[in-house]
C-alpha positions as a printed Julia matrix, in Angstrom:
311×3 Matrix{Float64}:
 -74.05  -52.1   -137.85
 -77.05  -54.47  -138.08
 -78.82  -54.59  -141.46
 -82.26  -56.23  -141.63
 -81.61  -58.09  -138.37
 -78.34  -59.49  -139.72
 -74.81  -58.47  -138.89
 -73.26  -56.47  -141.7
 -70.57  -58.52  -143.54
 -68.02  -55.77  -142.83
 -67.92  -56.88  -139.19
 -67.98  -60.66  -139.52
 -64.19  -60.94  -139.8
 -63.4   -58.59  -136.94
 -60.1   -59.59  -135.36
 -59.66  -59.99  -131.61
 -56.92  -57.36  -131.32
 -59.13  -54.84  -133.18
 -62.11  -55.57  -130.89
 -59.86  -55.37  -127.81
 -58.41  -51.99  -128.81
 -61.89  -50.58  -129.48
 -63.09  -51.97  -126.14
 -60.17  -50.39  -124.25
 -60.97  -47.03  -125.85
 -64.63  -47.42  -124.84
 -63.74  -48.28  -121.22
 -61.45  -45.27  -120.97
 -63.49  -42.61  -122.81
 -67.11  -43.73  -122.37
 -66.92  -45.45  -118.98
 -64.12  -43.31  -117.51
 -62.47  -46.31  -115.83
 -59.04  -46.26  -114.23
 -56.03  -47.92  -115.89
 -56.16  -50.75  -113.31
 -59.84  -51.47  -114.03
 -59.28  -51.37  -117.79
 -56.35  -53.79  -117.51
 -58.51  -56.22  -115.5
 -61.3   -56.17  -118.1
 -58.82  -56.62  -120.97
 -57.09  -59.49  -119.16
 -60.39  -61.43  -119.03
 -60.7   -61.21  -122.83
 -57.02  -62.07  -123.33
 -57.56  -65.28  -121.34
 -60.34  -66.24  -123.74
 -58.13  -65.42  -126.75
 -55.32  -67.56  -125.33
 -57.75  -70.46  -124.88
 -58.92  -70.19  -128.51
 -55.35  -70.04  -129.84
 -54.15  -72.92  -127.67
 -57.02  -75.14  -128.83
 -56.95  -73.96  -132.48
 -60.52  -72.7   -132.3
 -61.11  -70.33  -135.23
 -63.72  -68.05  -133.72
 -63.88  -64.27  -134.04
 -65.48  -61.88  -131.55
 -68.53  -61.92  -133.82
 -68.76  -65.66  -134.53
 -67.93  -67.07  -131.09
 -70.93  -68.88  -129.63
 -72.36  -70.02  -126.3
 -70.88  -73.53  -126.55
 -67.33  -72.27  -127.11
 -67.6   -69.87  -124.18
 -69.0   -72.69  -122.04
 -65.97  -74.86  -122.89
 -63.64  -72.02  -121.94
 -65.4   -71.39  -118.59
 -65.4   -75.11  -117.82
 -61.66  -75.34  -118.54
 -60.91  -72.21  -116.51
 -62.87  -73.57  -113.53
 -60.23  -76.28  -113.11
 -57.59  -73.7   -112.27
 -59.33  -70.82  -110.47
 -61.63  -70.49  -107.47
 -65.32  -69.59  -107.59
 -64.7   -65.91  -106.92
 -62.17  -65.58  -109.76
 -64.48  -67.57  -112.03
 -67.34  -65.2   -111.26
 -65.09  -62.21  -111.99
 -64.04  -63.75  -115.33
 -67.65  -64.35  -116.41
 -68.6   -60.81  -115.43
 -65.66  -59.36  -117.39
 -66.48  -61.33  -120.54
 -70.17  -60.47  -120.26
 -69.19  -56.8   -120.22
 -67.04  -57.23  -123.35
 -69.81  -58.86  -125.36
 -72.36  -56.34  -124.09
 -70.05  -53.69  -125.56
 -70.08  -55.49  -128.94
 -73.9   -55.54  -128.82
 -73.95  -51.86  -127.85
 -71.83  -51.05  -130.91
 -74.09  -53.22  -133.13
 -71.32  -55.74  -133.85
 -73.35  -58.62  -132.39
 -77.0   -59.32  -131.71
 -76.62  -61.62  -128.7
 -74.32  -62.16  -125.75
 -72.84  -65.7   -125.69
 -72.7   -65.49  -121.88
 -76.42  -64.81  -121.57
 -77.24  -68.3   -120.27
 -74.03  -68.83  -118.31
 -74.54  -68.32  -114.58
 -71.82  -67.18  -112.24
 -71.01  -69.57  -109.39
 -72.73  -68.68  -106.13
 -70.23  -67.23  -103.72
 -70.5   -65.75  -100.29
 -69.72  -62.08  -100.05
 -66.11  -61.87   -98.92
 -65.64  -58.89   -96.66
 -62.24  -57.62   -95.6
 -61.23  -57.57   -91.97
 -62.19  -54.37   -90.19
 -59.82  -52.74   -87.77
 -61.08  -51.56   -84.41
 -60.12  -48.12   -83.14
 -57.77  -49.84   -80.69
 -56.12  -51.71   -83.59
 -55.55  -48.44   -85.45
 -54.21  -46.67   -82.36
 -51.84  -49.57   -81.71
 -50.61  -49.6    -85.33
 -49.9   -45.86   -85.24
 -48.25  -46.1    -81.77
 -45.87  -48.79   -83.1
 -44.39  -46.47   -85.75
 -40.77  -45.61   -85.0
 -40.75  -41.8    -85.03
 -36.98  -41.66   -84.49
 -36.58  -42.45   -88.2
 -37.42  -39.81   -90.84
 -39.92  -42.1    -92.56
 -41.71  -42.57   -89.23
 -43.4   -39.14   -89.38
 -44.35  -39.83   -92.98
 -45.78  -43.27   -92.24
 -47.82  -41.95   -89.31
 -49.32  -39.27   -91.6
 -50.01  -41.93   -94.27
 -51.87  -44.32   -91.94
 -53.82  -41.49   -90.35
 -54.83  -40.13   -93.8
 -55.87  -43.57   -95.09
 -58.14  -44.1    -92.1
 -59.4   -40.58   -91.39
 -60.22  -39.75   -95.03
 -61.13  -43.25   -96.34
 -58.81  -43.01   -99.35
 -57.98  -45.66  -101.92
 -54.24  -46.37  -102.04
 -53.88  -44.74  -105.49
 -55.7   -41.65  -104.2
 -53.2   -41.43  -101.35
 -50.08  -41.79  -103.52
 -51.42  -39.16  -105.97
 -52.31  -36.63  -103.25
 -50.77  -33.21  -103.95
 -49.76  -30.31  -101.73
 -52.13  -28.23  -103.84
 -54.96  -30.62  -102.87
 -54.71  -29.63   -99.2
 -57.32  -27.05   -98.2
 -56.63  -27.13   -94.48
 -58.16  -23.71   -93.73
 -61.46  -24.97   -95.16
 -61.06  -28.39   -93.49
 -60.98  -30.44   -96.74
 -58.65  -32.26   -99.08
 -59.29  -32.62  -102.8
 -59.14  -36.27  -103.87
 -58.8   -37.53  -107.45
 -60.56  -40.9   -107.67
 -61.48  -43.43  -110.34
 -61.9   -41.99  -113.83
 -60.15  -38.79  -112.64
 -63.33  -37.79  -110.81
 -62.6   -35.3   -108.06
 -64.27  -34.95  -104.67
 -63.68  -33.0   -101.48
 -63.26  -35.04   -98.3
 -63.28  -33.55   -94.78
 -60.02  -33.84   -92.85
 -59.74  -33.81   -89.05
 -57.38  -31.8    -86.85
 -55.24  -34.79   -85.82
 -54.62  -35.79   -89.44
 -53.83  -32.18   -90.38
 -51.33  -31.98   -87.51
 -49.52  -35.17   -88.61
 -49.35  -34.05   -92.25
 -48.01  -30.6    -91.28
 -45.39  -32.21   -89.0
 -44.27  -34.47   -91.88
 -44.19  -31.56   -94.35
 -42.21  -29.22   -92.11
 -39.79  -31.65   -90.45
 -39.2   -34.37   -93.05
 -40.41  -33.47   -96.53
 -38.73  -30.04   -96.44
 -35.33  -31.72   -96.06
 -35.66  -34.06   -99.05
 -33.97  -33.51  -102.4
 -37.22  -33.55  -104.36
 -37.31  -34.49  -108.07
 -38.78  -31.78  -110.3
 -41.68  -34.03  -111.37
 -42.8   -34.49  -107.75
 -42.52  -30.98  -106.27
 -46.3   -30.99  -105.66
 -46.63  -34.64  -104.54
 -47.32  -34.92  -100.81
 -45.93  -38.31   -99.78
 -42.42  -39.04  -101.08
 -39.78  -41.72  -100.7
 -36.26  -40.92   -99.47
 -35.15  -40.19  -103.05
 -37.75  -37.42  -103.35
 -40.05  -39.36  -105.67
 -43.67  -40.49  -105.45
 -44.35  -43.56  -103.34
 -45.59  -46.64  -105.18
 -48.75  -48.58  -104.3
 -46.52  -51.54  -103.4
 -44.61  -49.41  -100.87
 -47.84  -48.46   -99.07
 -48.79  -52.16   -98.9
 -45.36  -52.94   -97.44
 -45.65  -50.21   -94.79
 -49.06  -51.54   -93.69
 -47.94  -55.2    -93.63
 -44.81  -54.39   -91.61
 -46.79  -52.42   -89.01
 -49.27  -55.29   -88.65
 -46.34  -57.66   -88.15
 -44.78  -55.34   -85.55
 -47.84  -55.47   -83.29
 -48.58  -59.15   -84.03
 -51.94  -58.35   -85.61
 -53.65  -61.59   -86.66
 -55.96  -59.93   -89.2
 -55.07  -59.97   -92.9
 -54.92  -56.25   -93.66
 -53.99  -53.98   -96.58
 -54.26  -50.22   -97.21
 -57.87  -50.82   -98.3
 -58.68  -52.13   -94.8
 -58.4   -48.57   -93.48
 -60.92  -47.36   -96.08
 -63.29  -50.16   -95.13
 -62.85  -49.37   -91.42
 -63.46  -45.65   -92.1
 -66.84  -46.43   -93.7
 -67.85  -49.05   -91.16
 -67.03  -46.89   -88.14
 -68.94  -43.93   -89.6
 -72.0   -46.1    -90.23
 -71.87  -47.68   -86.78
 -71.73  -44.24   -85.21
 -74.86  -43.11   -87.03
 -73.51  -41.41   -90.17
 -75.86  -41.07   -93.14
 -75.23  -43.61   -95.94
 -75.45  -40.88   -98.59
 -72.74  -38.85   -96.81
 -70.5   -41.92   -96.66
 -71.1   -42.53  -100.37
 -69.93  -39.0   -101.21
 -66.83  -39.28   -99.04
 -65.88  -42.66  -100.54
 -66.47  -41.4   -104.08
 -68.92  -44.15  -105.06
 -71.07  -43.37  -108.1
 -73.92  -45.53  -106.84
 -75.16  -45.85  -103.28
 -75.65  -49.56  -104.04
 -71.85  -49.88  -104.14
 -71.64  -48.28  -100.7
 -74.24  -50.71   -99.33
 -72.38  -53.73  -100.7
 -69.02  -52.35   -99.63
 -69.88  -52.13   -95.95
 -71.02  -54.73   -93.52
 -72.89  -53.95   -90.33
 -73.0   -56.54   -87.59
 -76.47  -57.63   -86.52
 -76.08  -56.36   -82.97
 -75.65  -52.83   -84.33
 -78.8   -53.17   -86.46
 -80.71  -54.37   -83.41
 -79.5   -51.37   -81.4
 -80.6   -48.99   -84.18
 -84.05  -50.57   -84.35
 -84.57  -50.36   -80.59
 -83.34  -46.79   -80.48
 -85.27  -45.32   -83.41
 -88.35  -47.47   -84.12
 -91.58  -46.13   -82.54
 -92.75  -49.62   -81.51
 -89.51  -50.78   -79.9
């Protein structure tokens, strides 16, 4: 609380662990962020705390000033690249904005600290031929082959995040209506259209592979399972994707997220509405969708010539 433009004495000795716990609660309840996002934000603050402890700097979340933060950023810059540095500054700025929001502080010590200028790093996009070749390389003679084909097809055809894929339930499949229910960041749910080919691959996996597994009680409703009848991990999906890329000698650096990026890019290039893509991706802001996708200049030129009245 701020009294007569001064911080109340009750807050001046706030400890870092107390501020961090309050901040985590705020990120979860107020912001509705995922566990992964919360951990990333908390890690940024923990790095600052470690710096203060290592250098015997007795500053609290309330008393820490611009100069101390500047020293920390300068020291960090020796060990991390510009992109990581920018992410660190952004994370700390968010933490101190929270303290201002809760009336613990009046100013943000990162206010005058600029993030390094970095080019927007965009992931590789797969062509339709790349995706067809990856799927064709899957060994369907093995039980996990049918599963992996359904996984890759679902990642690309529905534009899912990897965590959304691993958490997909049988009860989320509304095939008669042509949709799947996806639980995204902050447990927000959305319905995403699903095509006939993807439905066919999922049904084949369900009926010919999944039905023969000894499924753990906790995962009876989970769609994609490992051979022990348990939910697949994020790491396992990454491994599947990397191994397929290696099999076909793909030179691009890809991950499960590459399929999501390709899904959005291909839709945009084929004339899909940006708002529709935003809804399918589960982005809160259309600005995120705009940043997320890249469109090559030749495509923009084609659109202009096709639709502008003075072409």
